[in-house]
C-alpha positions as CSV (number, residue, x, y, z in Angstrom):
1,M,105.2,141.8,83.4
2,D,105.0,138.0,83.5
3,F,101.4,137.8,81.9
4,I,99.7,139.8,79.3
5,V,96.0,139.9,79.5
6,N,93.7,140.7,76.4
7,Q,90.0,141.0,77.7
8,N,86.9,141.1,75.1
9,N,83.4,141.2,77.2
10,S,83.3,137.8,78.6
11,T,86.3,136.2,77.2
12,A,90.1,136.6,78.1
13,V,93.6,135.5,76.6
14,V,96.3,135.3,79.1
15,K,99.8,134.9,77.3
16,T,102.4,133.6,79.6
17,N,105.4,136.0,79.3
18,V,107.8,133.6,81.3
19,E,109.9,130.9,80.1
20,R,109.5,129.1,83.2
21,L,105.8,128.7,85.1
22,N,106.8,127.7,88.5
23,A,106.4,128.3,92.4
24,S,107.9,131.9,91.9
25,N,105.3,133.3,89.4
26,A,102.1,130.7,89.6
27,S,100.6,132.3,92.5
28,E,100.4,135.7,90.4
29,L,98.8,133.7,87.2
30,K,96.2,132.3,89.8
31,S,95.5,135.8,91.0
32,E,95.0,137.0,87.6
33,L,92.6,134.1,86.7
34,V,90.5,134.7,90.0
35,F,90.3,138.4,89.2
36,L,89.0,137.8,85.6
37,N,86.5,135.3,86.9
38,K,85.3,137.9,89.7
39,S,84.8,140.4,86.7
40,S,82.4,138.1,84.9
41,V,84.8,136.5,82.6
42,N,84.0,133.2,82.1
43,N,85.9,132.2,79.1
44,I,89.5,131.9,79.4
45,V,92.4,131.0,76.9
46,I,95.8,130.5,78.2
47,D,98.6,130.9,75.7
48,M,101.6,129.1,76.7
49,S,103.9,129.7,73.5
50,K,106.6,131.3,75.4
51,T,106.6,128.9,78.3
52,K,109.4,126.1,77.9
53,Y,109.0,124.9,81.4
54,C,106.2,124.2,83.8
55,D,106.0,122.5,87.3
56,S,103.3,121.3,89.7
57,S,102.6,125.1,90.9
58,G,102.0,126.0,87.3
59,L,99.7,123.2,86.5
60,S,97.6,123.9,89.5
61,A,97.1,127.6,88.2
62,I,96.0,126.1,84.8
63,L,93.7,123.8,86.8
64,V,92.2,126.6,88.7
65,A,91.4,128.3,85.5
66,N,89.8,125.3,84.2
67,R,87.5,124.9,87.6
68,L,86.7,128.7,87.4
69,C,85.6,128.6,83.8
70,K,83.6,125.3,84.5
71,D,81.9,126.6,87.7
72,T,80.4,129.7,85.8
73,N,79.6,127.5,82.6
74,G,82.3,129.0,80.4
75,K,85.0,127.5,78.3
76,F,88.8,127.1,79.3
77,I,91.2,126.4,76.7
78,L,94.9,125.8,76.8
79,C,97.2,126.6,73.6
80,G,100.8,127.0,72.2
81,L,102.4,124.3,74.3
82,Q,106.1,123.7,74.0
83,P,107.1,120.1,73.8
84,N,108.4,119.8,77.7
85,V,105.2,121.5,79.0
86,E,103.1,119.2,76.5
87,K,104.7,116.3,77.8
88,L,104.3,117.1,81.6
89,I,100.6,117.8,80.8
90,Q,100.2,114.2,79.1
91,I,102.3,112.2,82.0
92,A,100.0,113.9,84.6
93,Q,97.0,112.8,82.0
94,L,95.7,116.4,81.8
95,D,95.2,116.3,78.3
96,R,92.1,113.9,79.1
97,V,90.7,117.0,81.1
98,L,91.8,120.2,79.4
99,V,90.9,121.2,76.1
100,I,94.2,121.9,74.2
101,E,94.5,123.8,70.9
102,A,97.4,124.6,68.8
103,D,97.3,128.3,69.0
104,E,95.4,131.2,70.0
105,K,93.5,131.7,66.6
106,N,92.1,128.0,66.9
107,A,91.4,128.4,70.5
108,L,89.0,131.5,70.0
109,S,87.3,130.0,67.2
110,K,86.6,127.0,69.6
111,I,85.2,129.5,72.2
112,N,83.1,131.4,69.6
113,S,81.7,128.3,68.2
């Protein structure tokens, strides 16, 4: 399984269980995010601590999560970024748009605040 989802009421933590988030698996992540959103989950944390590489397809999936949460007045937080992924997000200037935390614990405390 490429993605592990832990759901608690209207909040879900999605852990990427892949080293590379790219065109081969980003559509699966998008599907998971849309399913969560349709199941009344409007707070999503994506923990990317196991992902060392992300391409434009992966960034697209992340942006889908951000939009779905915003559209339902929820919160979206990205956490556990590896250096290469963090650099890509900074180059794309998405660090200005996305909420990024160091780890899942910090992300969940921000959602619950």
